[in-house]
C-alpha positions in Angstrom: 24.0 -59.3 49.9 24.1 -60.7 46.9 26.8 -60.6 44.7 26.7 -58.7 41.4 27.3 -60.4 37.8 30.3 -58.6 36.6 29.3 -57.0 33.3 30.4 -58.6 29.7 34.0 -57.8 28.8 35.3 -56.1 32.0 37.9 -57.6 33.8 37.1 -59.6 37.4 38.4 -57.4 40.2 39.5 -58.8 43.6 39.5 -57.8 46.8 42.2 -57.9 48.9 42.0 -57.6 52.8 45.0 -57.0 55.6 43.4 -57.3 59.0 46.4 -55.9 61.6 46.1 -55.0 64.8 45.9 -51.7 64.3 44.6 -51.5 60.5 42.7 -53.1 58.6 44.2 -52.8 54.5 42.1 -53.3 51.7 43.2 -53.7 47.8 41.3 -53.8 44.7 42.7 -56.1 42.0 42.7 -56.6 38.5 44.7 -59.9 38.3 48.0 -59.2 40.4 47.7 -55.1 40.0 46.0 -53.0 42.2 43.6 -50.6 41.1 42.5 -49.0 44.7 43.8 -49.4 48.1 42.3 -48.0 51.5 42.3 -48.5 55.0 40.0 -48.5 58.3 40.9 -48.6 61.4 40.7 -52.3 63.2 37.7 -52.3 65.7 38.0 -55.0 68.8 34.5 -56.5 67.9 33.2 -56.6 64.3 29.6 -58.8 62.8 30.0 -60.3 59.4 26.8 -57.3 58.6 29.1 -54.5 59.9 32.4 -55.8 57.8 30.2 -56.2 54.7 28.8 -53.1 55.0 32.0 -51.7 55.5 33.7 -52.9 52.4 30.5 -52.7 50.2 29.7 -48.3 51.3 33.5 -47.9 50.2 33.0 -49.6 47.1 29.7 -48.1 46.7 31.0 -44.4 47.4 34.3 -44.5 46.0 34.6 -47.3 43.4 31.4 -46.2 41.2 30.1 -49.9 42.9 32.7 -52.2 41.7 31.8 -55.7 41.2 33.6 -58.4 43.1 34.1 -61.2 42.2 36.5 -62.9 44.4 38.6 -62.1 47.7 41.5 -63.1 49.4 42.3 -62.4 53.5 45.8 -62.3 56.0 44.6 -61.8 59.3 46.3 -61.7 62.4 43.3 -60.9 64.8 41.6 -64.2 65.0 38.7 -63.0 67.2 37.6 -61.3 63.9 38.8 -63.5 60.3 35.4 -65.5 60.7 33.3 -62.3 60.7 35.5 -61.4 57.2 35.5 -64.7 55.7 31.0 -64.9 56.0 31.1 -60.9 55.0 33.4 -61.7 52.1 31.6 -64.8 51.0 28.4 -63.0 50.9 29.6 -60.0 48.8 31.6 -62.0 46.4 29.4 -65.2 45.9 32.5 -67.2 46.9 34.5 -68.4 49.7 37.3 -65.9 50.0 40.9 -67.7 50.0 42.6 -67.4 53.8 46.3 -67.3 53.7 46.9 -70.0 56.2 47.7 -73.5 56.4 47.0 -75.3 53.1 47.3 -72.2 50.6 50.2 -72.0 48.2 53.0 -69.3 48.6 56.0 -71.1 46.9 58.2 -69.9 49.5 61.2 -71.9 51.2 61.0 -71.9 54.6 63.8 -72.9 56.5 62.2 -71.8 59.8 61.6 -74.3 63.3 58.0 -73.9 62.7 57.0 -72.7 59.4 53.1 -72.0 60.6 54.4 -69.7 62.3 55.3 -67.1 60.1 52.2 -64.5 60.0 49.8 -64.4 57.3 51.2 -60.3 56.4 54.1 -62.0 56.9 53.6 -64.7 54.2 52.5 -62.3 51.8 55.1 -59.3 52.1 57.7 -62.0 51.6 55.9 -63.1 48.6 55.7 -59.9 47.0 59.4 -59.1 47.8 61.0 -61.6 46.2 58.3 -61.3 42.9 59.0 -57.7 42.5 62.6 -56.9 44.2 64.5 -59.9 43.7 66.6 -61.5 46.6 68.7 -61.6 48.8 66.5 -59.0 50.3 65.1 -57.7 53.7 61.3 -56.8 54.2 60.8 -54.0 57.6 57.0 -54.4 57.7 56.2 -50.9 59.9 52.7 -51.7 62.0 51.8 -52.4 65.1 54.8 -54.7 65.4 57.9 -53.8 63.5 58.9 -57.2 61.9 61.8 -58.2 59.5 61.8 -60.7 57.0 65.3 -62.5 56.0 65.1 -63.5 52.7 68.9 -65.1 51.4 70.4 -65.1 48.7 69.1 -68.7 47.5 65.3 -67.4 48.4 64.8 -69.1 51.0 62.8 -67.3 54.2 65.4 -67.7 56.9 63.5 -66.3 59.3 63.3 -62.9 61.0 62.7 -60.3 63.6 59.6 -59.2 65.6 59.6 -55.8 67.9 57.2 -53.5 69.0 56.3 -50.9 66.3 56.7 -47.5 66.6 53.5 -46.4 67.7 53.1 -49.0 70.3 56.4 -47.5 71.9 55.1 -44.1 71.8 52.0 -45.0 73.8 54.0 -47.3 75.9 56.0 -44.5 77.1 52.9 -41.8 77.7 51.1 -44.5 79.9 53.8 -45.2 82.0 54.9 -41.8 82.5 52.2 -39.8 83.5 53.6 -36.2 82.8 54.6 -37.1 79.4 52.1 -36.4 76.7 51.2 -38.5 73.6 53.0 -37.3 70.7 52.9 -36.7 66.9 55.2 -39.5 65.3 57.3 -37.4 63.1 61.4 -36.7 63.2 62.4 -33.6 65.0 64.6 -30.8 63.2 67.8 -32.0 66.1 68.2 -35.3 68.0 69.1 -32.9 71.2 65.2 -32.2 72.2 65.0 -28.8 73.1 61.6 -29.4 74.8 59.8 -32.9 76.1 58.2 -33.3 72.6 61.1 -33.0 70.8 63.1 -34.9 72.5 60.6 -38.2 73.0 60.0 -37.4 69.3 64.1 -38.0 68.8 63.7 -40.8 71.2 61.0 -43.1 69.7 61.6 -41.4 65.9 65.0 -41.5 65.6 65.6 -44.1 68.4 63.3 -46.2 66.1 65.6 -45.5 62.6 68.9 -46.2 64.5 67.5 -49.7 65.9 65.8 -50.9 62.2 69.6 -49.4 61.0 71.2 -51.9 63.8 69.0 -54.8 63.1 69.9 -54.8 60.1 74.1 -54.7 60.1 73.8 -57.4 62.7 71.8 -59.3 59.9 73.9 -58.8 57.1 76.5 -59.3 59.7 75.5 -62.7 60.6 74.2 -63.5 56.5 77.9 -62.8 55.5 76.4 -60.5 52.8 74.4 -57.4 52.1 71.3 -57.4 50.8 68.7 -54.9 49.8 66.3 -53.4 51.6 62.4 -52.4 51.6 60.0 -51.0 53.7 56.1 -51.5 53.8 53.7 -50.3 56.2 52.2 -47.2 56.9 55.6 -45.5 57.9 57.3 -47.3 55.2 58.0 -44.0 53.4 59.1 -41.7 56.5 61.5 -44.0 57.9 63.1 -44.7 55.0 64.0 -41.4 54.1 66.2 -41.6 57.5 67.5 -44.6 56.9 70.7 -45.5 56.2 70.2 -48.9 55.0 66.5 -48.6 53.7 66.8 -48.8 50.1 63.4 -47.8 49.0 59.2 -48.0 50.2 56.5 -49.9 49.1 53.6 -49.4 51.6 51.4 -51.6 50.2 53.6 -54.5 49.4 51.4 -56.6 51.7 48.2 -56.0 49.6 50.4 -56.7 46.3 51.4 -60.5 48.2 48.1 -61.0 48.5 47.0 -60.2 44.8 49.6 -62.7 43.9 48.6 -65.1 46.2 45.0 -65.3 45.0 46.1 -65.7 41.3 48.4 -68.2 41.8 45.9 -70.5 44.0 42.9 -70.0 41.7 45.3 -71.0 38.8 46.0 -74.1 41.0 43.0 -75.4 41.3 
């Protein structure tokens, strides 16, 4: 599919693509601002043709055939990254930016191995600093639950990686034959009166207690409290139950990708 030429006077749009283990999230950005977001289930395998059809069909059906001239990708699924790079190159007519070594983030990292900071975590930190300042903890609810710690000097000090909410629910159901797969919502009571409610209390309320406890432990190690922002598919639900999470921004990663694209295209 050849790239389309933007209409004269129209603002150039860019595609932000965050490839996660369970879900792939997309954003359509004008400069630093997201105009549209959507998501699809991440497949086990994907060809460039399939990736191109996935995004172009959505743009045609839901975004009035929006013309996209650039793209940026973050991926934690290496087996799918090349297919998406090729697909976006064909869509936009220019090679997309890829979050990783060589891409300027502006972040100061106090890590043993800065390359270990995943692409999605980089985007989260970039957006969080820009939008909410620091010191700050970012809690990203996904296949894994990540906490990123940004200190009072704006330095990324590291973080915490733990099993995510859905991963924990699947693990319990798979390991215990008589336990069902449950909807992930908070029960009315912590003390469950049936198996489903008891599992919801253990998984959902237990996750909230774990996150709040980890935040307390991070604050104790830092020696001061921070703001706490949640992101990811479960951000708003978990923030409403937490005593420590101040606000939720579901699309923080995509916003970070938009910021990274603007920063790196301007620097060339």
